[in-house]
C-alpha positions as CSV (number, residue, x, y, z in Angstrom):
1,M,0.0,0.0,0.0
2,R,1.4,3.3,-1.1
3,I,-0.1,6.5,0.4
4,I,0.4,10.2,-0.4
5,T,-0.9,12.6,2.2
6,V,-1.3,16.3,1.4
7,G,-1.8,18.8,4.2
8,Q,-0.3,21.8,5.9
9,R,2.9,20.9,7.7
10,N,2.3,22.9,10.8
11,S,-1.4,22.4,11.0
12,G,-2.7,20.6,14.1
13,V,-5.5,19.1,12.0
14,S,-3.1,17.7,9.4
15,F,-0.9,16.4,12.2
16,H,-3.6,14.5,14.0
17,R,-5.8,13.4,11.1
18,L,-3.2,12.8,8.3
19,F,0.5,12.7,9.1
20,N,0.6,11.0,12.5
21,P,-1.9,8.3,11.6
22,V,0.1,7.5,8.5
23,I,3.5,7.5,10.3
24,Y,2.2,4.8,12.7
25,L,0.4,2.9,9.9
26,P,1.9,-0.3,8.4
27,K,2.4,0.4,4.7
28,E,4.8,-0.1,1.8
29,Y,5.6,3.6,1.3
30,A,4.2,7.0,2.3
31,M,4.9,10.5,1.0
32,M,3.8,13.5,3.1
33,T,3.7,16.8,1.3
34,D,1.9,20.1,1.2
35,V,1.7,20.3,-2.6
36,L,0.3,17.7,-5.0
37,T,2.2,17.4,-8.3
38,E,1.8,15.1,-11.3
39,E,5.6,14.5,-11.1
40,E,5.0,12.9,-7.7
41,L,1.9,11.0,-8.7
42,E,3.8,9.4,-11.6
43,K,5.6,7.4,-9.0
44,G,2.4,5.5,-8.3
45,Y,0.1,5.7,-5.3
46,D,-2.8,3.6,-4.1
47,I,-4.3,6.3,-1.9
48,L,-4.4,10.1,-1.9
49,F,-5.2,11.1,1.7
50,I,-6.4,14.7,2.4
51,N,-8.2,16.6,5.1
52,R,-11.5,18.4,4.1
53,Y,-10.4,19.6,0.7
54,M,-7.3,20.1,-1.5
55,A,-6.0,23.6,-1.0
56,G,-5.0,25.4,-4.1
57,M,-6.7,23.0,-6.4
58,E,-10.3,22.7,-7.6
59,V,-12.2,19.5,-7.1
60,D,-12.5,18.9,-10.9
61,E,-8.7,18.8,-11.1
62,V,-8.5,16.3,-8.3
63,V,-11.0,14.1,-10.1
64,R,-9.0,14.4,-13.3
65,L,-5.8,13.3,-11.6
66,R,-7.6,10.3,-10.0
67,E,-8.8,9.2,-13.4
68,K,-5.3,9.6,-14.9
69,Y,-3.3,8.0,-12.1
70,G,-5.8,5.5,-10.6
71,F,-5.5,6.3,-6.9
72,K,-8.4,6.2,-4.4
73,L,-9.3,9.5,-2.8
74,V,-9.8,9.4,0.9
75,V,-11.1,12.6,2.5
76,D,-10.8,13.1,6.2
77,V,-13.3,15.5,7.8
78,D,-12.7,16.2,11.5
79,D,-15.4,18.8,12.1
80,Y,-18.6,20.4,10.6
81,W,-18.3,22.5,7.5
82,N,-21.1,24.9,8.6
83,L,-19.5,27.1,11.3
84,D,-21.2,28.8,14.2
85,A,-22.0,32.5,13.4
86,W,-19.6,33.7,16.1
87,H,-16.7,31.6,14.8
88,I,-13.7,33.8,13.7
89,L,-13.7,32.1,10.3
90,Y,-17.5,32.4,9.7
91,G,-18.0,33.8,6.2
92,K,-14.5,33.0,5.2
93,Y,-14.5,29.3,5.4
94,P,-14.6,27.3,2.1
95,T,-17.7,25.4,2.9
96,Q,-18.6,24.5,-0.6
97,K,-15.1,23.1,-1.3
98,V,-15.4,20.8,1.6
99,I,-18.8,19.6,0.4
100,D,-17.6,19.1,-3.1
101,H,-14.6,16.9,-2.0
102,I,-16.9,14.8,0.3
103,K,-19.2,14.1,-2.7
104,V,-16.4,12.8,-5.0
105,A,-14.4,10.9,-2.4
106,D,-14.0,7.1,-2.6
107,L,-14.1,7.1,1.2
108,V,-14.8,9.7,3.8
109,I,-13.3,9.3,7.3
110,C,-14.8,11.4,10.1
111,S,-14.2,11.7,13.8
112,N,-17.6,11.0,15.4
113,N,-21.1,9.8,14.8
114,E,-22.8,13.2,14.9
115,L,-20.7,14.3,11.9
116,A,-21.3,11.0,10.1
117,V,-25.0,11.7,9.9
118,H,-24.3,14.8,7.7
119,I,-21.6,13.2,5.7
120,D,-24.0,10.4,4.8
121,E,-26.3,12.9,3.2
122,L,-23.5,13.7,0.7
123,N,-21.7,10.4,0.4
124,P,-22.7,6.9,1.7
125,N,-19.1,5.7,1.7
126,W,-17.9,6.8,5.1
127,I,-16.5,5.4,8.3
128,V,-15.9,6.8,11.8
129,I,-12.3,6.7,13.0
130,P,-11.8,8.7,16.1
131,N,-8.8,10.8,17.0
132,A,-6.1,8.8,18.7
133,L,-2.6,9.4,20.1
134,P,0.5,7.2,20.2
135,Y,0.6,7.1,24.0
136,G,4.2,6.6,25.4
137,E,5.8,7.7,22.1
138,D,7.5,10.8,20.9
139,Q,6.0,13.9,22.6
140,F,3.1,11.9,24.1
141,T,4.9,10.6,27.2
142,D,4.0,11.1,30.9
143,V,6.6,13.8,31.6
144,K,5.6,16.6,33.9
145,T,7.3,19.3,35.8
146,E,6.6,19.8,39.5
147,S,4.8,22.6,41.2
148,D,3.5,23.4,44.7
149,K,0.3,24.8,43.1
150,V,-2.3,23.1,41.1
151,R,-1.8,24.2,37.5
152,F,-4.9,24.4,35.2
153,V,-4.0,24.3,31.5
154,Y,-6.1,25.4,28.6
155,A,-4.5,24.7,25.2
156,G,-6.2,25.9,22.0
157,S,-6.4,28.4,19.2
158,V,-8.2,31.7,18.8
159,T,-11.1,29.9,17.3
160,H,-12.2,29.1,20.9
161,E,-12.8,32.7,22.0
162,K,-16.5,32.1,22.7
163,D,-15.7,28.9,24.6
164,I,-13.1,30.6,26.8
165,A,-15.7,33.4,27.5
166,I,-17.6,30.8,29.5
167,L,-14.9,31.0,32.2
168,K,-15.2,34.8,32.7
169,N,-17.5,34.7,35.7
170,P,-16.1,31.5,37.3
171,M,-12.6,33.0,37.2
172,K,-14.0,36.0,39.2
173,R,-15.0,33.6,41.9
174,V,-11.5,32.0,41.8
175,A,-9.9,35.5,42.2
176,A,-12.2,36.2,45.2
177,D,-11.5,32.9,47.0
178,S,-8.1,33.2,48.8
179,M,-7.6,29.4,49.3
180,V,-8.2,28.6,45.6
181,K,-6.3,31.6,44.3
182,N,-3.2,31.0,46.5
183,N,-3.0,27.3,45.6
184,S,-3.6,27.5,41.8
185,T,-2.1,28.7,38.6
186,F,-3.9,29.1,35.3
187,I,-2.0,28.7,32.1
188,L,-3.4,29.7,28.7
189,C,-1.5,28.0,25.8
190,G,-1.4,28.6,22.1
191,H,-1.2,32.4,22.1
192,S,-0.5,34.1,18.8
193,E,0.8,37.6,18.2
194,D,-0.6,37.7,14.6
195,K,-2.2,41.2,14.2
196,E,-5.4,39.7,12.7
197,V,-6.2,37.9,16.0
198,V,-4.5,40.1,18.6
199,N,-7.8,41.6,19.8
200,A,-9.5,38.2,20.2
201,W,-6.5,36.9,22.1
202,G,-6.7,39.9,24.4
203,R,-10.3,39.1,25.2
204,M,-9.4,35.4,25.8
205,I,-6.6,36.3,28.2
206,N,-8.8,38.7,30.1
207,D,-11.5,36.1,30.5
208,Y,-9.2,33.3,31.5
209,M,-7.0,35.3,33.8
210,C,-9.8,37.5,35.2
211,G,-7.7,40.5,34.1
212,F,-4.6,38.9,35.7
213,K,-6.3,38.9,39.1
214,V,-5.7,35.1,39.3
215,N,-2.2,33.6,39.3
216,G,-1.2,32.6,35.8
217,Y,0.5,33.2,32.5
218,I,0.3,32.6,28.8
219,R,2.4,30.3,26.5
220,G,3.0,31.1,22.9
221,A,2.0,28.7,20.1
222,L,4.4,25.8,19.5
223,P,5.1,23.6,16.4
224,V,2.8,20.6,16.1
225,D,5.7,18.2,17.0
226,Q,6.3,20.1,20.2
227,Y,2.9,21.3,21.4
228,M,2.5,18.6,24.0
229,N,5.1,20.5,26.0
230,F,2.1,22.6,27.1
231,Y,0.8,19.7,29.1
232,N,4.1,19.3,31.0
233,E,2.6,21.8,33.4
234,A,-0.9,20.3,33.5
235,D,-2.1,19.1,36.9
236,A,-5.6,19.5,35.5
237,C,-7.2,20.8,32.3
238,L,-10.2,23.0,31.6
239,V,-12.3,22.5,28.5
240,P,-15.2,25.0,28.3
241,L,-17.4,24.4,25.2
242,V,-20.4,26.3,23.9
243,D,-23.3,23.9,23.4
244,S,-23.6,24.3,19.6
245,K,-24.2,22.1,16.6
246,F,-20.6,22.9,15.3
247,N,-19.0,22.0,18.6
248,S,-21.0,18.8,18.9
249,M,-19.2,17.5,15.8
250,K,-15.7,18.1,16.9
251,S,-13.5,15.4,18.4
252,N,-12.6,14.8,22.1
253,L,-8.9,15.6,21.5
254,K,-8.4,17.7,24.6
255,V,-9.4,14.8,26.8
256,L,-7.0,12.5,24.9
257,E,-4.1,15.0,25.4
258,A,-4.7,15.4,29.1
259,A,-4.6,11.6,29.4
260,T,-0.9,11.6,28.3
261,K,-0.2,13.2,31.7
262,N,-2.9,11.5,33.6
263,A,-4.5,14.9,34.2
264,P,-8.2,15.2,35.2
265,V,-10.4,17.3,32.8
266,I,-13.0,19.7,34.0
267,C,-15.3,20.0,31.0
268,S,-18.6,21.3,29.7
269,N,-21.0,18.3,29.7
270,V,-21.8,18.7,26.0
271,K,-21.1,16.5,22.9
272,P,-18.7,15.1,22.0
273,Y,-17.0,15.4,25.5
274,S,-20.1,14.2,27.3
275,E,-19.4,10.8,25.9
276,C,-16.0,10.7,27.7
277,K,-16.5,8.5,30.8
278,H,-14.1,10.2,33.2
279,I,-14.4,13.9,32.7
280,I,-15.4,16.1,35.7
281,R,-18.7,17.3,34.3
282,V,-19.9,20.9,34.2
283,N,-23.7,21.2,33.8
284,N,-24.1,24.9,34.8
285,Q,-21.9,27.9,35.5
286,S,-21.6,27.4,39.2
287,D,-20.1,23.9,38.5
288,W,-16.9,25.5,37.2
289,F,-15.8,27.1,40.4
290,T,-17.1,24.1,42.5
291,N,-15.0,21.6,40.5
292,I,-12.0,23.8,40.3
293,K,-12.1,24.2,44.1
294,K,-12.5,20.5,44.7
295,V,-9.5,19.7,42.5
296,V,-7.4,22.3,44.3
297,K,-8.5,21.1,47.7
298,D,-8.6,17.3,47.2
299,A,-5.3,15.8,45.9
300,I,-6.6,12.3,46.0
301,Y,-9.7,13.1,44.0
302,K,-7.5,14.9,41.5
303,Q,-5.2,11.9,41.1
304,E,-8.0,9.4,40.9
305,M,-9.9,11.3,38.2
306,G,-6.7,11.8,36.2
307,L,-5.6,8.2,36.3
308,A,-9.2,7.0,35.4
309,N,-9.1,9.4,32.3
310,G,-5.6,8.2,31.4
311,Q,-6.5,4.6,31.5
312,W,-9.8,5.0,29.6
313,C,-8.1,6.9,26.8
314,R,-5.2,4.5,26.5
315,E,-7.6,1.6,26.2
316,N,-9.9,3.2,23.6
317,F,-7.9,5.9,21.8
318,D,-4.4,4.5,21.3
319,L,-3.2,5.3,17.8
320,V,-1.7,1.9,17.1
321,K,-5.0,0.2,18.1
322,V,-7.2,2.6,16.1
323,N,-4.9,2.3,13.1
324,K,-5.8,-1.3,12.7
325,L,-9.2,-0.2,11.5
326,R,-7.7,2.5,9.3
327,R,-5.4,-0.1,7.7
328,Q,-8.3,-2.4,7.0
329,V,-10.4,0.2,5.3
330,F,-7.4,1.5,3.3
331,E,-6.6,-2.0,2.0
332,S,-10.2,-2.6,1.1
333,L,-10.0,0.3,-1.4
334,K,-7.1,-1.1,-3.4
């Protein structure tokens, strides 16, 4: 089996849905690139593996190349193509391109069942393969620095501005509670100084840090092969999520990442995270502060919830195990 994957080299989506799965996949040969050329295709490939759509190329050209070179087109779709109105990319996202590529694909891979329902309306040839991590390998090892305070990590991009805003009032309660404030640190990871998003990041920092009235700091964005260093400081993780159709079709990646460090996850009890068995569930705004305080105060509870999440994720979302299904479906296309 010869596979060519095309995606952005420093894209988290390409890393988790294309490159890393193929690296750990048994195969004859794989080429990973950000540009598709006929010169490369002439070497002969069984599968062209892309995420969402082919950047810089119209779908008709992809179909022409498939007819000429005989590969199967596998399109991975990791979230919904209709964005929430408040999403920073709303109105700029190439929705129709994603739809067009789904329609012509020989196989569509998606990350959860909610998304599969909408893919099925466009193409019946689909399969759910969840996100997974190579636990214990590369950057996904249980290495963590020590601290005398409980460190709460949030790692994400500027696209999560409205999710982070959920924490605005809970963080005010953290700042007002001397026990919680004095024994905790809040770390916001993934910050970008790009002028197009600087204002949004300013709002995110203000909401997460309560105007720096809580103890904490920010970490700048890291390359995809180093980003797990964010979690070296994670004694616990926060995952606020707006309950929306778009969010319900995302993956549970933040829970999987926390599991590498056996860190507990305090999380909005909405799909897809509500399906994770060992999150600390948040059903209303007051739950945020209540759960943060409990994790700060009860070291045994913190450890038990973290270990339970770590074990569950390793059993169900280990990349080597999940790749057995990916290999089967790839080989069935040949």
